[in-house]
Structure formats: C-alpha cells, structure tokens
C-alpha positions as CSV (number, residue, x, y, z in Angstrom):
1,M,-26.0,-3.7,24.3
2,I,-24.7,-2.3,21.0
3,R,-24.3,-4.4,17.9
4,R,-22.2,-3.7,15.1
5,V,-23.8,-4.0,11.9
6,R,-21.6,-4.8,8.9
7,P,-22.9,-2.3,5.7
8,V,-24.3,-4.5,3.1
9,E,-22.6,-4.2,-0.5
10,P,-25.0,-2.5,-3.2
11,P,-25.5,-5.4,-5.7
12,D,-23.7,-3.1,-8.6
13,L,-20.3,-3.4,-6.9
14,M,-18.0,-6.5,-7.0
15,T,-15.1,-7.1,-4.5
16,R,-11.6,-8.0,-6.2
17,E,-12.0,-11.6,-5.5
18,Q,-15.3,-11.5,-7.1
19,V,-14.1,-10.0,-10.3
20,A,-11.3,-12.6,-10.2
21,A,-13.6,-15.3,-10.0
22,Y,-15.6,-13.9,-13.1
23,F,-12.7,-13.8,-15.2
24,G,-11.3,-17.0,-14.0
25,V,-8.1,-15.1,-13.0
26,R,-6.2,-14.7,-9.7
27,P,-7.1,-11.5,-7.7
28,G,-3.6,-10.1,-8.3
29,R,-4.5,-9.8,-12.2
30,V,-7.3,-7.7,-11.1
31,R,-5.2,-5.3,-9.2
32,R,-2.8,-5.0,-12.3
33,W,-5.9,-4.5,-14.4
34,E,-6.6,-1.5,-12.2
35,L,-3.1,-0.2,-12.0
36,R,-2.8,-0.3,-16.0
37,G,-6.5,2.1,-16.1
38,V,-8.4,-1.1,-17.6
39,L,-10.6,-1.2,-14.3
40,T,-11.4,1.9,-12.4
41,P,-12.3,1.2,-8.3
42,V,-14.8,2.8,-6.5
43,Q,-14.2,3.4,-2.9
44,T,-16.7,2.4,-0.3
45,A,-17.7,4.6,2.7
46,A,-15.6,2.0,4.7
47,G,-12.6,2.7,2.4
48,E,-12.6,-0.6,0.6
49,R,-11.9,-0.7,-3.0
50,R,-14.8,-2.1,-5.4
51,Y,-15.6,-2.5,-8.8
52,M,-18.7,-1.4,-10.9
53,T,-20.5,-4.6,-12.2
54,E,-21.8,-2.8,-15.5
55,E,-17.8,-2.1,-16.0
56,V,-17.0,-5.3,-15.2
57,Q,-19.6,-7.1,-17.6
58,A,-18.6,-4.6,-20.5
59,L,-14.9,-5.5,-20.2
60,A,-16.1,-9.0,-20.6
61,A,-18.1,-8.5,-23.5
62,L,-15.2,-6.4,-25.4
63,Y,-12.9,-9.7,-24.8
64,G,-15.8,-11.8,-25.7
65,Q,-16.5,-13.3,-22.6
C-alpha cells in the first residue's frame, strides 16, 4: 500500500492565514499587500504561495508591531 505524505513546510515560510493572524487582519488584506508589492510570495514545490517569516517580521518592525 502506498501512502501519500503531505510535504512539511519549512519553518521559515508562512501561509497567508498565518500572516493575517500575525498582523490581526483578514487574509484578503494580505493578498492586497502582495498585489501592492508590500509582501513578496514564494511559490513552493506544490505550487502554493508562502511568505518568508523574516520579511513578515521586518514588515511588522517597520510598522511598530
């Protein structure tokens, strides 16, 4: 029997929902930040968008969070 294993995300990447929770906003706002160039997404091997934790933390520091 072959079992499919879901790949584990590296700890230095965050989902849109995780970024939204970090800032206390809705995921749609994070998407708009991406469209405006505030955050740069990284595409995983599975084709999913993720955000670098360092970039999210730097953005938070920039805005005093």
